Legacy VTK file of the C-alpha trace (Angstrom):
# vtk DataFile Version 3.0
C-alpha trace
ASCII
DATASET POLYDATA
POINTS 118 float
85.701 101.438 130.912
85.988 97.998 129.301
83.831 95.273 127.806
84.178 91.581 126.956
85.179 90.460 123.509
82.073 89.169 121.792
82.633 85.544 120.813
80.697 84.084 117.883
77.299 82.867 119.091
77.958 79.192 118.361
81.113 79.088 120.522
81.168 77.302 123.886
83.579 78.230 126.671
83.790 75.175 128.945
87.036 76.456 130.524
86.068 80.108 130.879
87.542 82.831 128.752
90.561 85.143 129.062
92.680 86.844 126.415
96.327 87.560 125.706
96.841 90.917 124.027
99.872 91.690 121.854
100.794 94.741 119.781
99.483 94.492 116.211
102.982 94.176 114.743
103.312 90.718 116.333
99.899 89.374 115.274
100.754 88.089 111.783
104.055 86.664 113.029
102.253 84.626 115.684
99.607 83.353 113.252
102.225 81.601 111.182
103.864 79.914 114.190
100.873 78.306 115.865
99.646 74.777 115.087
96.090 75.547 116.258
94.302 78.858 116.400
91.234 79.787 118.356
89.380 83.058 117.996
91.722 85.946 117.256
90.607 89.574 117.224
92.410 92.681 116.017
92.221 96.406 115.694
94.878 98.861 114.518
96.850 98.716 117.772
96.425 95.213 119.221
95.565 91.567 118.590
93.689 89.460 121.178
94.081 85.681 121.445
91.315 83.835 123.317
92.730 81.394 125.880
91.131 79.347 128.683
90.639 81.114 132.012
93.633 81.069 134.355
96.178 80.692 131.541
98.280 83.102 133.562
98.719 80.662 136.465
102.448 79.888 136.702
103.003 81.663 133.358
104.709 85.027 133.274
103.528 86.432 129.935
106.422 88.509 128.586
106.031 92.206 127.810
104.747 93.651 125.611
101.963 91.048 125.955
99.195 91.769 128.440
96.901 89.233 130.068
93.214 90.086 130.294
91.022 88.164 132.719
87.550 87.803 131.257
88.802 88.824 127.789
88.142 92.487 128.522
89.019 95.112 125.935
88.798 98.914 126.066
85.221 100.077 125.492
85.575 101.859 122.172
82.932 102.500 119.532
84.729 100.291 116.990
85.816 97.269 118.969
88.269 94.729 117.593
87.130 92.598 114.698
87.360 88.826 114.409
90.289 87.908 112.139
90.265 84.154 112.739
87.772 81.653 114.070
88.363 77.923 114.426
86.319 75.359 112.535
84.987 73.849 115.765
82.974 75.499 118.552
85.774 76.011 121.089
87.424 79.471 120.840
90.757 78.723 122.499
94.284 79.069 121.220
96.379 76.671 123.326
98.232 78.947 125.782
101.592 77.136 125.974
102.213 77.150 122.196
101.082 80.812 122.173
103.501 81.607 125.002
106.402 79.850 123.250
105.643 81.515 119.905
105.428 84.909 121.599
108.796 84.382 123.317
110.295 83.434 119.959
108.826 86.449 118.143
109.947 88.992 120.757
113.341 87.341 121.230
113.170 86.301 124.863
113.717 82.936 126.504
110.735 81.299 128.220
110.827 81.991 131.962
111.438 78.328 132.855
114.522 78.144 130.611
116.296 81.175 132.025
119.333 80.475 134.201
118.760 80.647 137.946
120.943 82.850 140.110
121.743 82.095 143.722
LINES 1 119
118 0 1 2 3 4 5 6 7 8 9 10 11 12 13 14 15 16 17 18 19 20 21 22 23 24 25 26 27 28 29 30 31 32 33 34 35 36 37 38 39 40 41 42 43 44 45 46 47 48 49 50 51 52 53 54 55 56 57 58 59 60 61 62 63 64 65 66 67 68 69 70 71 72 73 74 75 76 77 78 79 80 81 82 83 84 85 86 87 88 89 90 91 92 93 94 95 96 97 98 99 100 101 102 103 104 105 106 107 108 109 110 111 112 113 114 115 116 117
């Protein structure tokens, strides 16, 4: 069973709402590498970064990240808590900077920069 992350009430989601989930060990490392942060949630195991819907189109999010359509999280009694909220009313972390920072933190090249094989 799963449920949606609860965004702060004053947030608007004009582009829909998905989430990128990463293991908790990567959360603080990503925070320091991103120029703009949207809503970020965390529990002991994972951190969730709110991104616009369809941020997985033509983007192969590298493992151990997981992409969650609709920003769904496991339905647990103590859901993830909000660790960062932006000053404005839009909850998104820009997905391309998040993708690049994640690749850097886990030590993999972005998919579009990998050599092609014939």
